[in-house]
Each structure stands twice: as structure tokens, then as C-alpha cells.
C-alpha positions in Angstrom: 56.0 -46.8 -27.6 54.6 -45.6 -31.0 56.8 -44.5 -33.9 57.0 -40.7 -34.1 56.8 -38.9 -37.5 59.0 -35.8 -37.8 59.1 -33.4 -40.7 62.3 -31.8 -42.0 62.1 -28.2 -43.2 62.5 -29.4 -46.8 59.6 -31.8 -46.4 57.3 -29.1 -44.9 58.2 -26.7 -47.8 57.7 -29.4 -50.4 54.3 -30.4 -49.0 53.2 -26.8 -48.7 54.3 -26.2 -52.3 52.3 -29.2 -53.5 49.1 -28.1 -51.6 49.4 -24.6 -53.1 49.6 -26.1 -56.6 46.6 -28.4 -56.0 44.5 -25.5 -54.6 45.1 -23.6 -57.9 44.4 -26.6 -60.1 41.9 -28.8 -58.3 38.6 -28.3 -56.5 38.4 -27.9 -52.7 36.9 -31.3 -52.3 39.7 -32.9 -54.3 42.3 -31.2 -52.2 40.7 -32.4 -49.0 40.6 -35.9 -50.3 44.3 -35.7 -51.3 45.2 -34.4 -47.8 43.1 -37.1 -46.2 44.7 -39.8 -48.4 48.2 -38.5 -47.5 47.4 -38.5 -43.8 46.2 -42.1 -44.1 49.4 -43.0 -45.9 51.4 -41.5 -43.0 49.4 -43.5 -40.5 50.2 -46.7 -42.5 53.9 -45.7 -42.6 54.0 -45.4 -38.8 52.6 -48.9 -38.5 55.1 -50.3 -41.2 58.2 -48.1 -41.5 59.6 -50.4 -44.2 56.6 -49.6 -46.5 58.6 -48.0 -49.3 61.6 -49.2 -51.2 64.9 -49.0 -49.3 67.9 -47.1 -50.7 70.7 -49.2 -52.0 73.3 -46.7 -51.0 72.1 -45.2 -47.7 71.2 -47.2 -44.6 67.7 -46.6 -43.3 66.7 -44.4 -46.2 63.5 -45.1 -48.1 61.9 -43.6 -51.2 58.8 -44.1 -53.2 55.3 -42.9 -54.2 52.8 -41.8 -51.7 50.2 -41.7 -54.5 50.4 -40.9 -58.2 51.3 -37.3 -57.6 53.8 -37.4 -54.7 57.2 -39.0 -54.0 58.4 -39.3 -50.4 61.9 -39.7 -49.1 62.3 -40.6 -45.4 64.7 -42.0 -42.9 63.7 -44.6 -40.4 65.6 -44.6 -37.1 64.5 -47.8 -35.3 66.4 -47.2 -32.1 64.8 -43.8 -31.6 61.5 -45.0 -33.0 61.3 -42.1 -35.4 60.5 -41.6 -39.1 62.0 -38.4 -40.4 60.3 -37.1 -43.6 63.2 -35.7 -45.6 61.5 -34.6 -48.8 58.1 -34.6 -50.4 57.8 -33.6 -54.0 55.6 -33.8 -57.1 56.3 -37.0 -59.1 56.7 -35.0 -62.3 59.4 -32.7 -60.8 63.0 -33.7 -61.3 64.8 -34.9 -58.2 67.5 -32.8 -56.6 71.1 -33.5 -57.8 73.8 -34.3 -55.2 
């Protein structure tokens, strides 16, 4: 059984916000390449769910760069064979405070 990739509402909104920004600032070709590269990263993540650095304080939580522009936070649920994308944000944007 393959690992399923699920998007949280926050991750969907963050990715949409990032794409809108890129569409304003970049060419259409560059945006397509960015989306293609991000999709390739998600394919790699499904093959290796421990790809990014694990959190020291939360079990099964991982965080790190997708590329130079994007930071991803996700939770890997090995029993359910799921990766839940929790947040995607610009690397220059400050993280949410708890």
C-alpha cells in the first residue's frame, strides 16, 4: 500500500498564497517549473517520509525546506501510511507563534 499525501486547510491556503505571489513576481514558465519541482519533492517525500528533519518536541512531526523559497511542516503517520501536510510557507515569512 502506497503512502497517501493529505493536505490540511492551512497547507492548502499557504501553497495557494505562495503561488499567487509567484504569479505576480515571476514569469509563467518559472511558476510552472516551481510547481513541477514541488510536485517532484512530494513524490520523493512519499517514497521517503523521513526526508526532512524531525521535530525534537513532537513525535512524527517533520519540518524543513522544500526548496529555497518554501518551508514545509508535515506529520507522518506510519500506521495509517499517511503524510499530512500541516503548513507550507515562504521561507522569508516568520513562523507562527504557539
